[in-house]
Structures are given as structure tokens and as C-alpha cells.
N, C-alpha and C positions, 0 to 999 in steps of 0.2 A: 723546508727552510732554511737554507743555510743565509740567507740575506734576511735572515726573520729581526724585527727590530721591536722590544718592548717601551721604547715609548709612547706612542702615543697610546696604548694600554692603561699606561702610567698616568701620562699626563690628562687623559680623558675621563677618569677616574672608574675604568671600566672593571668587568667580575672577571677574576681571574680564578680558575680551582684549579688545586693542586691534590693529583691523586698520590697516595703515600705521604700527606702532610708531614706526619709525625718524624720521619725519617731526620736523620741529622742535617745531611744538607736542604733538603727541602723545607723544615722547619726554619734553617737559617734563612734561605728565600723567602719563605712567607711573610717572616717577621720584617724583610726589608722592605716589600713590595707594602705591605700594609705602613710603614714609614714614609714611602713615597707616595702615599696617599692612593694606591688601587684598591677597593672592592675584594677581600680575599675570603673563597672559599674551599674546602678540602674535605678529604677521607681518610681515613685510616680505618686499619681493623681495630687495635684498641685505643682506648683514653691514656694518656699518662699527663705525668707532671710537664712533658715538653706540649701538648697541644692544649693542655689548662691555660699556659701561658696564653698561647696563641689565642685563644677562645677569648680571654679576659683581655688581648689589644684590639677584639675587633673581627676575629675571624670565624665564618661559622663552619664549624666541623660535623658532618656524621660519621659514625664510626660503623660504619659497612658500605660495601661497595656495591652501588646501584647506580641503575641507570638513571634514574630521575635528576641524580646528584649532579650531573653536569645544566640542566635545563636552567636559564638564563645565563650559563656562563658565557661570555667574548673570547677567552681564549683558556684551554685546558695545557697543564704542564704536569709532565709526567717522570717518574724515575724510571732510571734502565729496566727496573725489574718489573714493573708494569708494561704487560705487553699487549698487543690488539684483541688479543679475546677477552680484556677485563671490559665489563659490562660499561662501565663510564666510558670508555676508550671507543666502545662500539657504539656509544648512544652520540659521541662527539663525531664522527664521523658520520654517520649516517645525517646530522644533523648541519653537518658542514661546517662544524666549531674547529678552527684550528687547534691541533696539540703540535706540540713542541717537548723536546726533551729537556731537564734540568736543567744541562750543560750549554747548551743552546743559550737558556734565560742567564745564568750566568753569564754568560760569553757576551751578551750583550750588554746587561749593565756594567761590565767592565770599559764600554768603548766611554764614560763617560766620565772615564777617570784620568788624566794627565800621565800616570805610572799605572801599571798593571803587573804587578812582581808576581808571576805565577810558578811555585814551588814545584818539582815533580821529583820523580824516581820511585825505586822499588821501595825503595825503605827511607825513613826521616822526614818524610813530606810533613806531618804535624809537629813534632818539634821544630823543624824550620822555620815552618811559616808561625810557630808561637813564637821564636824567637824574635825574629822579625816583627812579628806583633810588639814588642818589649821595646823592640831598640827604636820602632817607628813612635814610639810612645814617650820616649824618652827623649828623644831627638826633638819631638813637638810638632811632627810632622801629621798629626792626627788621620792616622791611617782606618780606613776600612777594611774588614777582615773577616775572612770566610776558612776557618780553619774545621777539619773533623774531628776534636775531640774537644769537650769542656775545656776551658782554660781559664783557670779561676781568675786571673790578671784580667780577663773582661765576661767573669762570670756567664760563661754561654760557649756557643761556637760562631759568634757572627758581634763582630764590633762596628758600628756605625761612626765615619767619621765624616771629614771632609771630603772634598773632589778631587784630592791630588793626589791619594794613593790609595791603591786598590792591593793586599796581600791575599791573594787565594791559592789553597793549598790543589792543587792540580792532579788529579787519580789520570792513570793510563789507562783503567777496565773500559772493556767496549770503545773503546778512543775518545771518550768522551772529553778530556785536553785541549780534542781539535777544535772545541768548539769555544775554545776560549780565543782572547784577543793580548798575550800575554807582551808589554813592553820590555820585562827583563823576564826570559827564560832561566828559572835554573833546575839543573838538573844533577841529583845529589848519587847518583847511582843507576844502572840500568842490568838488570838481569833476569831468568828464569820465570815467569810468576805468572798467575792469571791464565793458565796453559787450556783452561777450559773454553780461551775466547782467542788467543793467540796460537799460530801454529808453531811458534820455537825464537827461541834468541832473537834470527835473524829479523823475524814479521814483529818482534817488541822493539828491536833496534831501531827498523823502516818508522814505527810509530812516532817514535822519540825523534827524528828525524826532521818528520814533519812538522810534528811541537814545534821545534825549534825554529822553522820555516817562517812560522807565523810571528816572527820578530821581526820591526819595522826595520828599517836601514838604520835609524835614528835610537833603535834599543841597544839591546846585549845581550849576550846567553853567559850565563856563571856555571860552569861543568868541571866535576871532580876529575882531575888528572891523574887520580892513581885506578880509576874506572876506566878500561881498556872499552868495554861497551860502550860507557856513554863517550868517551871519546870521537868511536865511530860513527855515533849519533850526529857529532856535530861538523862529522865531517863535509867540506864541501859549499858550507852555507858562510856567504859573504856579509859577515856581523860582527861587531864589535864582541872580543871574547875574552871573556877572564876566567882562567881557573885555578881551583883552588887544591889542596892535597898535602902529602906531609912533608914533602920535600921541596928544595929550593929549584923544582924543575918546574915547578908549577909559580904562577904569578903570586897568588897569595898562599903563606904556609907559615908552621909554627917555628920559633925559638925558643930556647931555656924554656923546655919543657919540664912541670914539674907537675908528679902523679903523688898525690895527697890522699891515699887509700881511694884510689879509682876517682876521685873530685882533680880537674886537669886546672893549674895555672900555667898561661905560656904567653908570650909575644906575637902577637899576628904582624906577620913581615910582607911588605907588599914592592915585591922585585928589589930586595936590600934595603929598604927605607921600614923603619918601624910605623905599624898604622895604629896600635894597640895594644895594651896590654890587660889580658882577659884573664879573670879569673870566675870560674863557671861553678857555678851551685846547683848545677845536674850532674851526676857520676856517669863515667864511659869515655872511654878513648874516641867513640864512636861521635859523641856531643861534642867533643874538640874540632872535628871536621865539620859537623853541622853547624857552628859558630864562624869556621872559616870558610863556610860557604856566606854564613848572613853578613861578614865583613867584607865579602868580595861584593854583595849586592850595595851595604854601603857607599863603598868607594867608587862606583859608578854611579849611584843616586847623591855622590857628596855631602853627605850627612858627617857630623860630628863626631870624630873618634871616640873624645872622651865618654860623651852620652852614648855613643853604640855600645861602650864598655857596662856602663852605668847599668843598659837597657838589658845585657847578656848577664850580668853577675845578679838581676832580680827575678832572672826567669828561674823557677823552681821548680819547674815540669807541668805538663798535661795530663788531664788524666787516664789512666792506665799506662803511663808509662812511667814504669819502674817507681810507682805509686805506693808508697805505704800503705799499707790496710790496716796493720795491729798487731798488738801480740799476742800469742798465744798463753793461758793463766802461767802455764811454765818459764814466760819469758823468750821464748822462741820469737822471732821479729817473721813478719807476714807482707810480703811486697806483693806488688801485681803488676803484669805487664802484657802487653797487647800483641808479643812478638809470635807472630805464624809463622814465618818463613825462615828457612833455618840461618842465613845470614842474620839476619837479627836475633835469634834465638843465641847464633854464635856471640854477637856481641854484647847482648844482656848478660849472658853467663860468666863471660871475661868480665864483664863490671862486678859483676857478685863477688867472681873469685878474688878481685882487689879489694875486697873489701873486708878481709881478716875474720869471716864467720867460718864457724867450726866446722861447718856442716850446710851444701845447700841441697836443698831438695826440693825438687822441681815437679809439679802438677802440672801435666802438659795436656792441652785440648785441642789436635787437630784442627784444622780449618778447611772443611771442603775435601773430598773424596778424590779430586782430581788432582789437587797439590800434594795430598798424600801419597798417592799413587806415583805420580811424575818424581818426586822428590826424597822417596823416601832414604836413598841412602846417605841422603844431607842430613835428615832428621835425625836420624839415628848417631850420626858422626857429631851432631851438634851437642845431642844428649849426654853424650860422653862427658863433656863437660863438668856435669853436676856430681853428688857423691849419691846420688839415688835419684830417680825416675820413674814416677806414677803417671800412667797412663790412663785418661778419659778416654770416651766414645767419644768416633770425629764429629762435630757439628759440622751439619749438614748442608748450612745454609741455603742456598737457590738450587742444589743438587739431590739427586736421587744416589741409590749404592748403586752405581753400574759398571763398578771398577773392582769388584770383589777385594776392597782394600777394608782392613781395621786397625784399629789400634792394637792390637796384639803382634801387629808383624813389625811395629818398633819395641814392646815393651820385650818381645822374646829375643830381639836381638842383643838390649844390655844387659848387664851383668848385673844382677841384681835388680831388673824392672817388674815393674808392676802392674797389672791390668784390674783394673775394678770397671762392675757397669751400669755402677752410679753413684751419684756425688755423694749419697750418705754413706756409703763404703769406703769411698775415701778419705770422708772428716772422719771415720772411725780409726782407720788408718793412720793419719797422722796423730791423733791426738794417742795414740800406741806409743807410735815410733817419737815423735819430735822431741826434743831435750834445748836446755837453755844454751845459747850460742849457738843453733841453727839460722839456716834462712829457709824460711816457705816461700817459694816462688811459684805463684799459681801464673799460668804460662798460657796466651793465647787468645784470638779476636771473638771467640764465644762468650759462654757462660760462664765460664771456670771461674772468674772475679768472685762468683758467689760464695765459692769453696771456702774461700781466703776469710769471705767475712762474718761465716760460720761458726768456724772455728777459734777467733778472737774471742779473747775473755770480754765480755760487757765493761 
């Protein structure tokens, strides 16, 4: 259903059923559909604060995947993780009820906005989408936003605004972003990842190329000049292209950089002219690059430079992005970060290095067997940047361990690396070795953050 349109379903107050309604993107979609006037039903395995909120807004939710859940539905929307053997999908097909992917629904919604800024890349999507959200709010354009992590400034993952600008985090996994309709496509970087779906880096670059090709003639592509793969992805696309990067070879670049214990202040230059002075409230060199990408979008949209700078300064982070968990009773600082790809881990650990802690103890939970197997040497190199690495079991997510890989492959390759087969053992070990002046960094896209919560003093 590549020409799928949600408009008639919403306009006629039809019943739309979401399979996996409790997920980050699905719950945001459900909330927006309710706001637009659709009748929303849904299903999920477990009840949560997110599903409770949707129920309070009027959604009817069943906590089991049952064929009868789709009875009476006019349309079924599913996540990429829900396959044709799901009983609800099977019943929908048997009943002739249209079934579409979540990304198709979001893509259809984007068509109702004058500008759709779609933020893509192997790393930095959530942070850059969040930065652009704060910029949009401070510039007064009242953006509608879909972001992949809880953003305190909007108290969630969805902001419902006017129809001038839609800002959307855009993921390449299963090519979902190819269902979007960007007027501005942002490519932060392109690296090997999601190798359970993509065949390799050339396949990934091709996917990003197709994504950028979706931009209309009146739109623009914002791309990282420092990333050779990202630059390959935009080759041959005849659209306005604004590059950002660390040197004046890019259209948008930094000057007069001041690194204050990992927090960056700098001038944003555009082809030799000053655009704005930026004082970031989130640490890390990589966040300076994310801010440069955001400023490039501002330049194309014609947003006020001083208001953009205020928005960037007001951004203090999103959930699980170098987020302070608390302190242990002995004073050791505990921070959580979602990094689960070696490049992200290196960026996070380099940021931690600039913050003058006595030691960095990293508790890492690898995410998916396929990624751990494919990028094993890079994971080892990344964790060499911390003073001590403690490994938890691999978070399986959607996979079975048919790869013959375990976390011990990383721990055994590191000087002083340790592996424990339970969170309780890791918590006990941290209480044993942590000292005042240490940074305890829980890292990974699974549930490793619960370790940090457990060891912090009440």
C-alpha cells in the first residue's frame, strides 16, 4: 500500500487498531490519531504507564494478542516486529481489513505538513531531533514532533503542534524511513549497523540514498561532510544540499571552539559568515556536530539565529542520553547512556574522559547477538577508553543466539574486563569497587539502566 492515505480514516472517525500500541513510536502515533479524531483500539503484551495514558485519552486496549481484537476495525497498523503469523494480523487478512506498517502511517501524516524535517543517521537521531524540537519551540514555529526517547521539554515522545512543521526521528532499520515524506532530509552519519537486515555498508548507503531521493525539488538535504559514507549516500541527487562538519570545507562549521570540561561553546559559521554563537548544555564533541546539523536546518528554513541559539542552550538532554541516574552512597556519580554501537560508545566515553572523573567504570550490556558478532573488534576498542569494563549478558531483543557469541568474548579481550551473569552480581561488584570521584556509566539499549537505579542511594 505505497499510496496509502490515513486522511479518510481520520476524517470519517473510523476505527484504527494498533498492534503493539505500547511501543515508543506506536504509542505516539496512537496519541496523535486520538487527537485527530480517530477511534483507536490496540493490543500489547503488557500494561504500562504509556498504555494507561492512552486509555485515559480514550483508546481501548487489550493486553493479549487475540484474533478477536481486530473485529470492528477499519484499519490495522502494526510495528515492524509484528509479523504475518501474529493472530491479529492473520484475522485482519482473513477479514480483508487493510494492514499497514507504522512507518507508512507516519509517512501519510507528514503529507499534511508544509515542512517535514526527517532526521536520519546511524547515530545521533534522537538528540538532533530533540535539539530541533527546542529550536522550533523557541523560534515560535509550533512544531509537531515524533522522537524516539522521552524528551522532558515535551514530557514524552510526541508534541502536537501546528501544521507548518513536522520534526521526525527517522530510522533506517527495515527501510522504514523510506515510507516517510521528507522536505528536509538530515543525514548525520552512515555506518555499519542492523546487519540482521542489511547486507553490508553498500546496502546501507543505498538505503540512505533512496531516503534522500524522496526530498522534493523545493526541499533540501543536510549531510555530514565528515562522514564519507554519508557523502556517498547523497551523490547524484539533484537537490539543495547543505553540508555541516568540523572544518571550513563544509558549508556549516564551528569556529572559536571552547571546551569547558566536555561542554562546548562555539561560533556557527555558514560559508564564512557568522550564523550564531552556541553554548551547549549537553556535553560531548559529537553534540557540537549534532548542533551544527540543527543549525543547517535552521538556515534552510529561515529560522531566527538568536532564537535557535536559545533553543540549543535550553536543550539539557533526553532520556538515556548521558542522563544522570544519581549518586552512590559513597559519592560515586552514576550516569546512563543508550549507546549500543561502538561509534556511539566511543563518543560517550570520550565525553566522559573530558569531565575529569578519577575513574570511568563502564557497565556494558551488548544489544543483539548479530551486532555483537559483526562488530566485536570495534566493541573491544571502544571499551578500552574506560578504566574498567564490566560486561552483562547480551540483550537478545528480537534474536535467538545462533551466532555463537557471548559477552565473555569482549570481557576476556580487555585488561581487567569482568563478566557477570546477573545484574545482582554486577550491582554487588560495583558496591565493592566504586570510590568517590568515580563515574559509573551504565551503557546499552536494553535494560542495563536498572543497575544504575539499584545502586544509587535513596
